[in-house]
N, C-alpha and C positions, 0 to 999 in steps of 0.2 A: 290519871295516867300521864306518863311523861311524853313530851313531844319527841318525835323521831327526827333527829338531825343527821344521822349517819346510818346507813344500812349495808349489811353484807348480803350479796345476792348469791345464794347457794345453787348456782346453775351456770350454764354456758350457752353460746349460740343464740338462737332466736328468742327463747324466753328471757335470757339475761338482758339482751338488748332492749326488749320490750319494756321490762321493768325500769331499766335505766332511763329511758326516754321520759317516763312519768316523773321519776325522781328529779330529773333536770328541771321539769316544769315546776315542781314543788320545792325547789332549792334544797333538796336532800342530797348529801354527799354519798357517793357509792363506792363500795369496795368489791372488786371482782376477785374470783378465785380461778386458777387455771392449772391444767395438767401440763406436763412437758410438751406433748404435741400441739397444745393450744396456746403456746407462749406468744404467738403472733396473731391470735384470733381477734375478731372484730370486737367482741365484748371486753377484751383486755384493754384495747385502745380507748374505748368509750368511757370506761370507769374513771373515777378520780384517783383511785389507787388500785393496784392489782397485786395479788399474792400467789406465789407458786404453791400449790397444795399437794402435789404428788405426781407419780408416774401415770402412764396412759390408762391402765386398767381402772374402771370406775371405782372399784373397791378401794384402790389406793388414793383416789383423788376426790371425785364428786360425791362419793358415798362414804367418805371418811368423816364420820360425824364428830368425833372428838376434836380432830384437827380443825374442822370448819368452825366449831364453836370457840376453840382457843384463839383462832385467827380473829374472829369477831371481837373477842374480849381484848386482845392485844391492840387491835386497831381502834379501840374505844367506840365500837358501834353501839347503837341503841337497840337495833332490831335485825332480824334475818327474814328475808323473803325467799321462798324456795322455788318460785316460778312454777313450771309444770314438769312432770317426770322426775327422775332421781329421787330426792327425799321429800317431795311435795306431799305425799300421802303416807308418810311414815310417822305413826303416833309416838314412837320412842324418841325420834329426833325432835318432834314438836315439844315433848315433855322436857328433853334435855335443854332445849333453847330456853324454855321458861324457868327451869331450875337454875340456869346460869345467870338469871336476872335480866335476860334479854327479852324483847317483845317478839312474839311469834306472829308473823303477818299471815294469818290463816284462821281456820275454825278451831274450836277447842280440841285438844288432843284426844279426849275421851270420845268425842263424836267421830274423829278420824278412825279411831280403833273400832268403834261400833259399826260404822258404814263400810270398813275394809273387809269385814266378814259378810259375804253375800247371804249366808244363811240367816244370821242375826238381823241383817238389814231387811230381808223379806218378812221376817216375823214382825218387826216394828212397823213396816208398811201396812201389813194386814191389820195390826192393832189400830193404826191411824185411819183405817177404812180406805186404804189405797189399793185398787185392784192389782193383783199379782198374777203372773202366768202360772197355770197349774204346774206344780213341781213336786219332786221327791227330794227332800233334803237329806244330806249325809248318806250317800249311797255306798254300801259295802261291797256289793257284788252284782254281776249281770242278772242273777235270779231276782234280786230286789227290784230291778228295773222292769223286768217282764211281768212280775206280780203287780207292780204299781200300774202298769199300762193296762193290764186286764181289769183291775178293780175300778180304775178311773175312766175306762173305755177310751183310752188315748191311742191313736194310731201313729205309725211312722210317717214322716221323719220326726226325730226328737233331737234335743241338743244336750250334750254332756258338757258341764262347765266346772272349772276349778273354783272352789268356794272362796279362795283367797285371791281370785283372779282379777285381771284388768288388762286393758290395752290389747284385747283380742287373743291373749295367750291362754292356753289350756282349754280351748273351746273346740269341740268336734261335733259336726252334724252327722247323724246316723240315719241312713235311708231305709235300711231293712234289718231283719233279725240276723242275717248272715254276717253283717258288718259289725254287729254289736260288741262281741268280745274283743276284737282288735281295736275298735274305737275306744272302748273302756280303758284298755291298757295304755293306749296312746295319750289320752287325756290325763291319766294318772301320772305318767312319767313326765309329761310336759309341765303339769302343775308342780310336781316335786322339784323339777329343774328350775322353773321360773320363780316360784314363791316359797320353796322349802316346805311345802305343805300339800299333801296329795289328797286332801278331802275333796270329794266331788258332789255335785248336785245334778239332777236331770230335770229338764223342762220340756214341755210341749213346744214343738217348733211351729212358729207362726209363719205360714206361707205368705210370701209377698210382703212381709213385715216392713214397717218404716220406722226409722229412729227419730223420735221427737224428744228434744231435751229442753228443759225450762231453766233459764238463768235466774237465780235468786240472789238478793242482797239483803243482809240483816245486820243490824247493829247490836251492841251489848245492852240496849235499853228495851229490847222486846219489839222494836219496829222491824217489820219484815215485808219486803215487796218482791214481786217478780218483775223481770225486765223482758217479759214475753219469751217466745219459744224460738228454737232453731231446728232446722231439718238437717240431719246428719246421716242420711240413708246411703249415699254413695260411698262404698267401702271396698277395699281390697284386703283379703286375708283378715277380715273382721276389724280392720283399722280404717278410720275415716280418711278420705282424701279430698272431699269437697263438702262444704257446709253452706247453708243459706238461711236467711231470716227475713221475713217470717216464713213459716212452712207453707208450701203450696198444697199440702195434703189435707189441710183441715179448714173447716169453716169457722165463723166467729163464735158460735155457741160452743163448739168443741174446744176452741182456743181458750175461752174463759174457764171451761171445766178443767182442762188439763193444767192450766196455769195456777188456778186456785187449789187444785189437788197438791201440786208441788209445794205451795206455800204452807198448806196444812201439815204436810209431812215434815217440813223443815222446822215448823213451830213445835211439833211433837218431840223432835230430837234435841231441841234447844240450840239450834244452829245460829252462829253469827259469822261474818265475813262474806265473801262471794263464794257461791257453790252452785252446783247444777244437779237437777233431778232428771234422770234419763228414763224415757218410756218407750215401749214398743207399741206401735199402732197397727191393729189388724184392719187393712183397708176394706175388707169385705164387710165386717160387722161394725166398723167405726168404733170399736172398743179399744181402749188403751190399757197397757199393763206396766207396772213398775219394773224397771230393770235394776238401777243402782243410783247411788248418790256419789257424785264426784266432789270430794271435799277439798277443792283447790281451784285455781284459775284454769280455765280450759283453753286449749290451743285456739279454739274457734270463737273466743270471746269478742274478737274484733268485729264480727258481723253485727253483734248486738250493740256494740258501741256505735257503729255506723248508722243503725236505724233509730237509736235513742238519743245520740249526741252525748252520752255519758262516758267517763273514763273509769272503767271498772277497777283498774289497778290503783288509781287515786283513791277510790272509795275504800279499797282494802286497807290502805294506809290510815285513812281517817277512822275507820272502824277499829283498827288495832290500837289507835291512840285513845279510843273511848268516846269519840265524837258520835253524835246522833246523825242518822241519815238526813240529808238536807231536803228531802222531798217525800211526798206520800204517793200511794199507788195511782191516784187520779192525775198526778203531774206527769206520768210517763205515758207518752203516746208515740208509738213508732210511725214514722211518716215516709219511709223509703224502703227499698228492697236491697239487700246486700248478699253477695256471694263471696266465699273464700275458697281458694285452692291451696293445697300444700305442695310446694315444690320440693320434692325429695330427690336426693342424689342417688337415683336408681335407674337401671335400664328399664325403659317403659314397656318393653316386650316381655321381660322375664321377672322384673322387680328385684333383680340381684343388685346389691349395693354397688355404687360406683364411687370410687374415691381417687384423689389426686389433687392437682392444683387447678384452680379456676383461672384459665389463661385469658378469658374475655368475659366481661359481665356488663350487660346493659339492663337497667332496671326500668320497668314500665312507668310511664308518667302520663300526665294529662288529667282532664276532668274525671271525677268519680273513681279514681284509683288510689288505693292505700297499700303500701308495701311494708312488711316487717321482715327485714333481712338479717341474717346472722353471719353473712360473709361479705367479702369485697373482692374486687379484681386482684388476682395474685394470691388470694388466700388458699390455704390447704384445707381439703375436706378429709379428716382422718377417718380410718376404718373402725375406730373403737366405739363410736357413739351413734345416736339416732341419726338417720339420714336426712332429716329436715334441714334445709338451708334457707328457706324463705317462705313467707306467706304472702300471697297476692290476693287483694280484696278489691271488689268492684261494688259500686252503689249506683242505683238509678231510681227514678220516680216509681217504676214498677219492675216486675221480674224480667220482662223482655228487655228493658233498657239495661238492667244489671248484667244480663247475659251478653248484650251487645258490647258493653264496656269491657267485660272480661275477655271477649273474643279479641278486641283491640289490644288488650294488655298482653295476652299470650301469643297472638300471631304477629303483632307488629312491635310490641314494646320490650318483650323479654328475649334476651340472648344469653345463653350460658355455654361457654366452650371450655374444654379441658376435662369436664366430667359429664356423664349423661344425667338427664333429669326426666321426670315423668311428665314434663310439660306437653309433649305431643299427645299423650293419652288424655290429659285433662282437656286439651283443645278439642279432641275428638268427642269427648263426653258432652261438652257444652254445645257442640254443633249437632249432636244426635237428635233426630226428630222426637224420639220418645222422651228424652230429657227435657227438651223444649216444651213438650206437651205436659210435662209433670207426671208421666207414667214411668215410675221406676220403683224398685225395691232394693233391699240390701244385696240382692244377687245380680244387680244390673250389669256390673262389669263381667261377671262369669257368663251371663246369658248373651251378652253382645260383644264378647271379646274379639272375635274374628272381624266383625264389622268395624269395631273401633280401630283395630290394627290397620285395616284396609284404608282408613281415612288419614293415616299418618302422611305428612308431607316430608319426604326425606331431604330433598334439596329444592329450594325454590329458585325461580328465575332471578329473584333479588340477589341471591348469593353470588351468581355469576356476574351480574351487573356490578356488584360491590367490588369483586375481584378486578374487573376491567377498570373501574373508577380508581382503585388503589394503584394499579399499574400506571395509568395515565398521570396520576398525581405525582408518583415517584419520578417518572420521566421528566415532567415539567419542572420539578424542583431540582433534580440532580443533573439534568441535561442529558444529551445522548451518551449511551454507555458503549464501552469498547467491544461488547459482544454483539452490538447491533449491526 
């Protein structure tokens, strides 16, 4: 396999910047792509070279497969890294990259295709003896669902999902029989709109379920290891906003079982590169069920890096070059606790996107804090793309210490002005007694929303003090003013 000396990063914002930082460590030259509204974006400044790829709509720019590959060839790149989102889990793109003679930094295209179909993925998981949630695959009508519930003795609530789904889209929870037909049509139209495929499946809904995912790394020589698990239970609209590692929901025996189950499944499908197996844990029975395989780098990989000391992006490059993993399972031993929050440019009360210019930006610093930012002070947050502008991570000797460090990062270290962010909500979550005690499910935000809102601090005394200090500083520098 040839050495990667130059790579095109087929992404923008936080994921592009994250990959570029590792490339700088590895002395790999980077080529950024950008759309018209992103011409002054942070990832454009950070790259060695940057190429305009198209207009604002993703279809014309970050999803324009032919143009991205032609750019990589023109710039004499050896490889393409897709980051996460956009084309990261598109098997056609991965195949096109390899057909063009470029190295695809990710898993084999056939595995991406296989795991992208939730129905096929479930069947493979069952074949590998991985427990799956009781489900009805390929649902044609509401009557199919009612018949299945009767036969399998399944009660409401249930979950209707898009078979081609991901990122929380095309998922509808149904509480009773009366809601069923409306929910069915809603899931069908969402699936068609988001994925161009309205195939649905139905699953038993696990009450109080918790999301546990296992980070796996495998090389092309058959070596496969897990880097332990992450807890991704705190979500809004089925999308994660807070993740931590290790999970506070499981004990050591369950940890070993869930991690080795993930490795078994990845071996069964012939996986290489970095990837994640997602499970849903039923806290009542302590049983876990297979959800899906994410065939890419995850947004939350940073917490695993903090507890293991590894660079997962660097490993992806090494694996793509054909190198063997430089460690065995026994060499990996997590010795810290880490938490990550996603700073999205959204109104924390309504989750409506907030876009505009960042007029002021202070980034958290100090011991135990790591920040992956996709913006800078003065940068524009355009309305066309994902609202993620920054990841803030904290690490400590144990969970309580990681929470304390995150509290400092969000309450003292982070200031974003010009756009709204969900930082006030995140601070309320990590200060909530139920979160601190480790009592939460995927419905935590829904169930505690009013309490969380009530904990928001709109303006602090510090803001007033800063204004006075600024006023005093101006007077002392400029001298008495004629309006005085």
